[in-house]
C-alpha positions as CSV (number, residue, x, y, z in Angstrom):
1,M,-1.3,-20.0,21.9
2,I,2.3,-20.9,20.5
3,N,1.1,-24.5,19.4
4,Q,-2.4,-23.3,18.2
5,L,-0.2,-21.0,15.7
6,N,2.0,-23.7,14.8
7,T,-0.7,-26.1,13.9
8,I,-2.3,-22.9,11.4
9,L,1.1,-22.6,9.8
10,S,1.4,-26.3,9.3
11,N,-2.1,-26.3,7.9
12,S,-1.0,-23.3,5.9
13,H,2.0,-25.3,4.5
14,E,0.0,-28.3,3.5
15,A,-2.6,-26.0,1.7
16,F,0.6,-24.9,-0.1
17,L,1.4,-28.1,-1.4
18,T,-1.6,-28.2,-3.5
19,Y,-2.9,-24.6,-3.9
20,Q,0.6,-23.5,-5.6
21,F,-0.5,-25.4,-8.6
22,A,-4.1,-24.0,-8.7
23,S,-5.1,-22.8,-12.6
24,G,-5.5,-19.0,-13.3
25,E,-8.7,-19.9,-13.8
26,S,-9.6,-21.7,-10.8
27,K,-8.2,-18.9,-8.9
28,K,-10.1,-16.3,-10.6
29,I,-13.4,-18.3,-9.7
30,F,-12.2,-18.5,-6.1
31,L,-11.3,-14.6,-6.0
32,Y,-14.8,-13.7,-7.7
33,T,-16.5,-15.8,-5.3
34,I,-14.8,-14.3,-2.4
35,A,-16.3,-10.8,-3.8
36,E,-19.6,-12.3,-4.2
37,E,-19.8,-13.4,-0.6
38,I,-18.5,-10.2,0.7
39,E,-21.3,-8.6,-1.0
40,A,-23.9,-10.8,0.2
41,I,-23.1,-9.9,3.8
42,G,-25.2,-6.9,2.8
43,D,-25.4,-3.9,5.0
44,T,-24.6,-5.8,8.0
45,L,-21.0,-5.6,7.0
46,L,-21.4,-1.8,6.3
47,Q,-22.6,-1.1,9.5
48,T,-20.6,-3.3,11.6
49,A,-17.3,-1.4,10.1
50,S,-18.9,1.7,10.6
51,E,-19.4,0.9,14.2
52,E,-16.1,-0.1,15.0
53,S,-14.2,2.6,13.1
54,N,-16.1,5.5,13.9
55,L,-16.0,6.1,10.0
56,P,-19.1,7.1,8.1
57,L,-21.3,4.5,6.4
58,A,-21.3,5.8,3.0
59,R,-17.2,5.4,3.1
60,F,-18.1,1.6,3.4
61,I,-19.8,1.6,0.3
62,G,-16.8,2.8,-1.7
63,E,-14.7,0.7,0.4
64,R,-16.5,-2.3,-0.1
65,A,-16.9,-1.7,-3.8
66,R,-12.7,-1.3,-4.1
67,T,-12.2,-4.3,-2.1
68,C,-14.3,-6.5,-4.4
69,S,-13.0,-4.8,-7.7
70,Q,-9.6,-5.7,-6.7
71,L,-10.3,-9.3,-6.0
72,R,-11.9,-9.6,-9.4
73,A,-8.9,-7.5,-11.1
74,F,-6.7,-10.2,-9.6
75,G,-8.8,-12.8,-10.8
76,D,-8.8,-11.5,-14.3
77,L,-4.7,-11.0,-14.0
78,V,-4.2,-14.4,-13.1
79,A,-6.8,-15.9,-15.6
80,E,-4.8,-14.4,-18.6
81,G,-1.5,-15.7,-17.5
82,S,0.9,-13.3,-18.6
83,W,2.0,-11.6,-15.1
84,V,4.5,-14.8,-14.6
85,D,6.8,-13.2,-16.6
86,A,7.7,-16.1,-18.7
87,V,11.1,-16.1,-20.8
88,I,12.5,-18.6,-23.2
89,D,15.9,-18.4,-24.6
90,S,15.9,-21.4,-26.9
91,A,18.9,-23.8,-27.1
92,L,21.5,-22.7,-29.7
93,P,23.6,-26.0,-29.9
94,D,25.8,-24.9,-32.7
95,R,26.9,-21.6,-30.9
96,K,30.6,-21.1,-30.6
97,P,33.0,-21.5,-28.6
98,L,30.0,-23.4,-26.2
99,P,26.5,-24.3,-27.1
100,R,23.6,-22.8,-25.1
101,P,21.1,-24.9,-23.4
102,D,17.4,-24.0,-23.5
103,M,16.3,-21.9,-20.8
104,R,13.2,-21.3,-19.6
105,K,12.0,-18.8,-16.7
106,M,8.9,-17.9,-14.8
107,A,7.6,-16.5,-11.7
108,I,6.1,-19.0,-8.8
109,P,4.7,-18.7,-5.5
110,I,6.9,-18.6,-2.5
111,G,4.6,-20.1,0.2
112,P,2.4,-19.2,3.3
113,I,1.9,-15.5,3.6
114,V,1.1,-13.5,6.9
115,V,-0.8,-10.5,6.5
116,F,-1.5,-8.0,9.1
117,G,-4.8,-6.0,8.7
118,A,-4.7,-2.5,8.8
119,S,-6.8,-0.5,11.1
120,N,-7.5,2.7,8.8
121,F,-9.1,0.6,6.0
122,P,-11.1,-2.2,7.8
123,L,-12.0,-3.8,4.3
124,A,-9.3,-2.6,1.5
125,Y,-6.3,-3.1,3.7
126,S,-7.7,-5.5,6.0
127,T,-8.8,-9.3,5.9
128,A,-9.6,-9.7,2.0
129,G,-7.5,-6.3,1.2
130,G,-4.9,-6.2,-1.5
131,D,-2.3,-7.9,0.4
132,T,-4.5,-11.2,1.0
133,A,-6.0,-10.6,-2.9
134,S,-2.6,-10.7,-4.1
135,A,-1.1,-13.3,-2.1
136,L,-3.9,-15.7,-3.1
137,A,-3.8,-14.7,-6.7
138,A,-0.1,-15.5,-6.6
139,G,-0.9,-19.2,-5.4
140,C,-0.1,-18.6,-1.5
141,P,-2.4,-19.6,1.1
142,V,-2.9,-16.8,3.5
143,V,-2.8,-16.5,7.7
144,V,-4.7,-13.1,8.4
145,K,-3.9,-11.3,11.8
146,G,-7.1,-9.6,12.1
147,H,-6.6,-6.0,13.5
148,P,-7.9,-5.7,17.1
149,S,-9.5,-2.4,16.4
150,H,-12.1,-4.0,14.2
151,P,-12.6,-7.5,15.2
152,K,-16.2,-7.9,14.1
153,T,-15.5,-6.9,10.6
154,S,-12.5,-8.9,10.2
155,V,-14.7,-12.0,11.4
156,L,-17.4,-11.1,8.8
157,V,-15.0,-10.9,6.0
158,A,-13.0,-13.9,7.1
159,G,-16.4,-16.1,7.2
160,A,-17.0,-15.0,3.4
161,I,-13.6,-16.1,2.4
162,K,-14.2,-19.5,4.2
163,Q,-17.5,-19.7,2.2
164,A,-16.0,-19.3,-0.9
165,I,-13.3,-22.0,0.0
166,Q,-16.1,-24.5,0.5
167,K,-18.2,-23.4,-2.8
168,C,-14.9,-23.6,-5.0
169,N,-13.6,-26.9,-3.2
170,I,-10.3,-25.1,-2.4
171,H,-8.1,-26.5,0.2
172,P,-9.5,-25.6,3.8
173,H,-6.5,-23.8,5.1
174,T,-5.8,-21.7,2.0
175,F,-7.2,-19.0,4.1
176,Q,-6.8,-18.8,8.1
177,H,-7.9,-16.1,10.5
178,V,-6.0,-15.1,13.7
179,V,-7.8,-13.1,16.3
180,G,-5.9,-11.6,19.4
181,E,-4.6,-8.0,20.5
182,S,-1.3,-9.3,21.7
183,F,1.7,-8.2,19.7
184,D,3.5,-11.4,20.6
185,I,1.1,-12.9,18.0
186,G,2.5,-10.9,15.2
187,K,6.0,-11.7,16.4
188,E,5.3,-15.4,16.7
189,L,3.5,-15.7,13.4
190,T,6.7,-13.8,11.7
191,L,9.1,-16.0,13.3
192,H,7.3,-19.3,12.3
193,P,9.7,-21.1,9.8
194,L,6.9,-22.0,7.6
195,T,6.1,-18.3,6.9
196,A,7.3,-17.4,3.5
197,G,6.4,-13.7,3.7
198,V,4.6,-11.1,5.3
199,G,2.4,-8.0,4.4
200,F,1.8,-5.5,6.9
201,T,0.4,-1.9,6.8
202,G,0.5,0.6,9.8
203,S,2.8,2.2,12.0
204,M,6.8,2.9,11.6
205,S,7.2,1.1,15.0
206,G,5.2,-1.9,14.2
207,G,6.4,-2.4,10.7
208,R,9.9,-2.0,11.6
209,A,9.6,-4.6,14.5
210,I,8.2,-7.0,11.9
211,F,10.9,-6.5,9.5
212,D,13.6,-6.8,12.1
213,Y,12.0,-10.1,13.7
214,A,11.9,-11.5,9.9
215,Q,15.8,-10.8,9.6
216,Q,16.6,-12.4,12.9
217,R,15.1,-15.8,11.7
218,K,17.2,-18.7,10.7
219,V,16.3,-18.3,7.2
220,P,15.3,-14.7,6.7
221,I,12.2,-13.8,4.5
222,P,10.5,-10.7,2.8
223,V,8.7,-8.4,4.5
224,F,6.8,-5.6,3.0
225,S,5.9,-3.0,5.4
226,E,4.1,0.2,4.2
227,M,4.5,2.4,6.9
228,G,3.1,6.0,5.6
229,S,4.9,9.2,4.9
230,T,4.3,13.0,5.1
231,N,3.6,13.1,1.3
232,P,5.3,16.8,0.6
233,V,3.6,19.0,-1.8
234,I,5.4,21.8,-3.8
235,F,3.0,24.8,-4.7
236,L,4.8,27.0,-7.5
237,K,4.1,30.4,-7.4
238,D,2.1,30.8,-10.9
239,A,-0.2,28.0,-9.8
240,L,-0.8,29.8,-6.3
241,L,-1.6,33.0,-8.3
242,Q,-3.8,31.4,-10.5
243,R,-5.6,28.6,-8.7
244,A,-5.3,29.6,-4.7
245,P,-9.0,29.3,-3.9
246,E,-9.4,26.0,-5.8
247,M,-6.5,24.4,-4.2
248,A,-7.3,25.4,-0.7
249,K,-11.0,23.9,-1.1
250,A,-9.1,20.7,-2.6
251,F,-6.4,20.3,-0.1
252,A,-8.4,20.9,3.2
253,A,-10.7,18.3,2.0
254,S,-7.7,15.7,1.5
255,I,-6.3,16.7,4.8
256,T,-9.4,16.1,6.6
257,M,-10.5,13.1,4.8
258,G,-11.0,9.9,6.8
259,V,-10.1,12.4,9.8
260,G,-6.7,12.4,8.2
261,Q,-6.1,8.9,8.8
262,F,-4.5,8.1,5.2
263,C,-0.9,7.0,4.7
264,T,-1.2,9.5,1.9
265,N,-2.4,12.6,3.7
266,P,-0.4,15.8,2.6
267,G,1.5,16.4,5.7
268,I,4.0,18.7,4.3
269,L,3.3,21.8,1.8
270,L,6.1,23.6,0.3
271,G,6.1,27.0,-1.1
272,I,8.4,30.1,-1.7
273,K,7.6,32.8,0.9
274,G,5.6,35.9,-0.5
275,S,2.1,37.2,-0.9
276,A,0.9,34.3,-2.9
277,L,2.0,31.6,-0.5
278,H,0.6,33.9,2.4
279,Q,-3.1,34.0,0.6
280,F,-3.1,30.4,-0.2
281,T,-2.1,29.3,3.5
282,N,-4.9,31.6,5.1
283,L,-7.5,30.4,2.3
284,L,-6.4,26.8,3.5
285,A,-6.7,28.0,7.1
286,L,-10.4,29.0,6.1
287,E,-11.6,25.8,4.5
288,L,-10.0,23.7,7.3
289,S,-12.5,26.0,9.6
290,L,-15.5,25.0,7.6
291,T,-14.9,21.3,8.1
292,S,-16.4,19.3,10.6
293,N,-14.6,17.3,13.5
294,F,-15.0,13.7,14.0
295,K,-13.9,10.9,15.9
296,M,-10.6,9.1,15.3
297,L,-10.5,5.4,14.7
298,H,-9.6,4.1,18.0
299,E,-8.0,5.7,21.5
300,G,-4.7,4.4,20.5
301,I,-4.6,6.6,17.2
302,Y,-6.2,9.4,19.1
303,K,-3.4,9.9,21.6
304,N,-0.8,9.1,19.0
305,Y,-2.0,12.2,17.1
306,C,-2.4,14.0,20.4
307,T,1.5,13.3,21.1
308,G,2.7,14.1,17.7
309,L,0.8,17.4,17.7
310,D,2.3,18.1,21.1
311,S,5.6,17.9,19.9
312,I,5.1,19.7,16.9
313,L,3.1,22.9,18.5
314,N,5.6,23.1,21.4
315,D,8.1,24.1,19.0
316,K,8.9,27.8,19.6
317,Y,9.6,28.1,15.7
318,V,6.3,26.6,14.6
319,E,3.3,28.9,14.3
320,T,-0.2,27.6,14.7
321,I,-2.2,28.9,11.7
322,Y,-5.4,27.0,12.7
323,H,-6.4,24.9,15.3
324,A,-9.6,24.7,16.7
325,H,-9.9,22.6,19.9
326,A,-12.5,19.5,19.6
327,V,-14.7,18.6,22.3
328,G,-15.7,15.2,23.0
329,D,-14.2,11.6,23.2
330,I,-11.4,10.9,20.7
331,I,-12.6,13.8,18.3
332,A,-9.7,15.4,16.4
333,S,-9.8,18.8,14.7
334,P,-7.5,19.7,11.8
335,V,-4.4,21.6,12.7
336,L,-2.3,23.9,10.3
337,T,1.1,25.2,11.2
338,R,4.1,27.2,9.5
339,V,7.6,27.0,10.1
340,T,10.6,28.9,8.1
341,A,12.7,26.5,5.9
342,S,15.9,27.3,7.8
343,N,14.1,26.2,11.3
344,F,12.5,23.0,9.6
345,L,16.0,22.0,8.4
346,K,17.3,22.3,11.9
347,N,14.8,20.1,13.5
348,P,14.6,16.4,12.1
349,D,11.5,16.1,14.2
350,L,9.5,18.3,12.1
351,R,9.9,15.4,9.1
352,Q,8.0,13.0,11.1
353,E,4.2,11.9,9.9
354,V,1.6,13.0,12.2
355,F,-1.1,10.5,11.6
356,G,-4.2,12.5,11.4
357,P,-5.8,16.0,10.1
358,F,-2.4,18.1,10.3
359,S,-0.5,19.5,8.0
360,M,2.4,22.1,7.7
361,V,3.3,24.7,5.8
362,V,7.4,25.2,5.0
363,E,7.9,28.7,3.8
364,C,11.2,28.6,1.6
365,N,13.3,31.9,0.8
366,N,13.9,30.5,-2.7
367,M,13.6,27.6,-5.2
368,S,17.1,26.6,-3.9
369,Q,16.2,26.2,-0.5
370,L,12.8,24.7,-1.2
371,I,14.8,22.0,-3.2
372,E,17.0,21.4,-0.2
373,V,13.9,20.9,2.2
374,W,12.6,18.6,-0.1
375,Q,15.5,16.4,-0.6
376,T,15.6,15.9,3.2
377,L,12.0,14.2,2.6
378,K,13.3,11.0,1.1
379,G,11.5,7.9,1.5
380,Q,7.9,9.2,0.6
381,L,4.9,7.3,-0.7
382,S,3.9,10.2,-2.8
383,T,5.1,13.7,-3.8
384,T,3.1,16.5,-5.4
385,I,4.0,19.3,-7.6
386,M,1.3,21.9,-8.0
387,C,2.3,23.7,-11.3
388,T,0.9,25.7,-14.5
389,D,3.0,25.0,-17.6
390,H,4.6,28.3,-16.9
391,D,5.9,26.8,-13.7
392,L,7.2,23.9,-15.4
393,T,9.1,25.9,-17.8
394,E,10.8,27.9,-15.1
395,H,11.5,24.8,-13.0
396,S,12.1,21.8,-15.4
397,G,14.4,19.9,-13.4
398,L,11.9,19.4,-10.6
399,L,10.6,16.0,-11.8
400,K,14.5,14.5,-11.9
401,I,14.6,15.3,-8.1
402,G,11.2,14.3,-7.5
403,R,12.1,10.3,-8.9
404,N,14.3,10.0,-6.0
405,I,12.0,11.0,-3.2
406,A,9.0,9.1,-3.9
407,G,6.9,5.9,-5.5
408,R,4.5,8.2,-7.1
409,I,4.8,11.9,-8.4
410,V,1.3,13.7,-8.6
411,F,0.9,16.6,-11.0
412,N,-2.0,19.1,-9.9
413,G,-4.0,16.8,-7.6
414,V,-4.2,15.5,-4.0
415,P,-2.1,12.6,-3.1
416,T,-5.0,10.9,-1.1
417,G,-6.9,8.3,-3.3
418,V,-5.1,5.9,-4.7
419,E,-6.0,4.1,-8.1
420,V,-6.0,0.3,-8.3
421,C,-4.7,-0.2,-11.6
422,N,-1.5,-2.0,-13.5
423,A,0.5,1.6,-13.4
424,T,0.1,2.2,-9.5
425,V,2.7,2.4,-7.3
426,H,1.9,2.6,-3.9
427,G,5.2,2.0,-2.2
428,G,8.8,4.1,-2.0
429,P,12.0,4.2,-0.7
430,Y,12.6,3.8,3.3
431,P,11.0,4.4,5.6
432,A,7.8,4.7,3.4
433,T,8.4,0.9,2.8
434,T,11.0,-1.6,3.6
435,D,11.5,-2.6,0.2
436,G,10.7,0.5,-2.3
437,R,11.1,-2.1,-5.4
438,F,7.4,-3.1,-4.8
439,T,4.0,-1.7,-4.5
440,S,1.1,-2.7,-2.2
441,V,-1.6,-1.6,-4.4
442,G,-2.3,-2.3,-8.1
443,M,-1.5,-5.3,-10.2
444,D,2.2,-5.5,-9.7
445,A,1.5,-6.3,-5.9
446,I,1.5,-9.8,-6.7
447,K,5.1,-9.8,-7.5
448,R,5.7,-9.7,-3.8
449,W,4.8,-13.2,-3.1
450,V,6.9,-14.9,-5.9
451,R,10.1,-15.8,-6.9
452,P,11.9,-16.7,-10.2
453,I,12.6,-20.4,-11.3
454,C,14.6,-21.3,-14.3
455,F,14.4,-24.8,-16.0
456,Q,17.4,-25.7,-18.0
457,D,17.0,-28.3,-20.9
458,C,13.7,-29.7,-19.0
459,P,11.5,-32.0,-21.3
460,D,8.6,-30.0,-22.8
461,A,6.0,-32.3,-21.3
462,L,7.4,-31.5,-17.5
463,L,7.2,-28.0,-18.1
464,P,4.8,-25.6,-16.4
465,P,2.0,-24.8,-19.2
466,E,3.2,-21.3,-19.3
467,L,6.4,-22.3,-20.4
468,Q,5.7,-25.4,-22.7
469,N,6.1,-24.9,-26.6
470,E,2.5,-25.2,-27.4
471,N,1.7,-22.2,-25.3
472,R,-2.3,-23.2,-24.7
473,M,-2.9,-20.2,-22.8
474,K,-1.7,-17.6,-25.1
475,I,0.1,-15.6,-22.8
476,W,2.9,-12.9,-23.7
477,R,6.2,-14.5,-23.3
478,K,9.6,-12.9,-24.1
479,V,11.0,-15.6,-26.9
480,N,14.9,-15.0,-27.5
481,G,14.3,-11.2,-26.6
482,N,11.0,-10.7,-28.5
483,L,7.5,-10.6,-26.8
484,Q,5.3,-12.8,-28.4
485,N,2.3,-15.1,-27.6
486,Q,2.7,-17.6,-30.4
487,A,3.6,-21.3,-29.9
488,L,7.0,-22.5,-30.6
489,S,7.9,-25.1,-33.2
């Protein structure tokens, strides 16, 4: 297998030698064609994904649309061109005491990228998901390690990408697909000297292992592992008094969405002890009791869910509010627990993510204690504040605290469901991700696969089009400190 992987990465590097110079327009056509080929698979793709994941068919109608939409969005991004962040500082030959040379900077692709498919999103975070789409948009060839829990789905999508490569006359090894259950495959792909970066979505243990392998290389490479979080939610008093029933319904749906198998699942709920929080907790338990139980993605995730639950439920200080025992193979029922803030603070194990339809209410004595608990939960993909205007007036400093905890702060909404747009941040401080400076969702995901390069006193004809005086692409550039899209004289 090692010889096979060596060939794959050698081929990927060969593709990089030409693909890195592909124009934005040609990459747009390529990405659009991938989307069209995925759509052309039709119901076969939806049915296969549903069968392999135990998720309903309707789920994949939306997930396929998201997958194709983000491919096209990255196509539009690179065709327009301003994403390279071009900067020009013109020469100042008369500057004293020393003249300034002509300096021009932009982002360029880093090389072959290894992408690990995620189990919980067989389409949107896997073979042609956000990591692959953003890397191809950046000008980087991609090697995908298909997830073993949905191999047929991965092969179908890989075939669609190969069809697009042929139709667009792209180098045949710009995309390659690797199958196999052995973790050693991922290890060897990460350690290979021609791999330039890695994208991973999955467990803490898997993401950290990939990161550690990359740092052990002779030449370390960036690894962008998204490893989940507990996504703490704060419920302030006035919001609880005014909107408890609707919030209970919304969060019951969020906790159980996709059988709780979302990295943005609201796993910890914070509130101040009292009748308002007590009423909300009871309403939430009631709403959870009205939800149906479904199979989890695969046996491994189900076993991990049971293990995590057992650890929580066996803690003598944790009270079980709702737990319907599901009957059937790998079927998971939602679980709601409660613990006092003081006991929560004493046990760091209670801060760990339980990946599944689980959430824990942490009862705090006052706002000071709530903030103390909140601040122990640093390193989150998201954190949420459920509030009214009156609540925010009373506790105006919460936003200053929240910005140091997570990559995304949600107001009066559920954290599940991540919009794909320019402003999105799906990342956060460690351990949510291995590099909280970047996002794995949204247009800025492309920035993970590039590096800046500066051209000093380079003849105009030799510069990339994005930095040439004429600016034929009419992209926005920072010229001597000012954004503009005009040509330079």
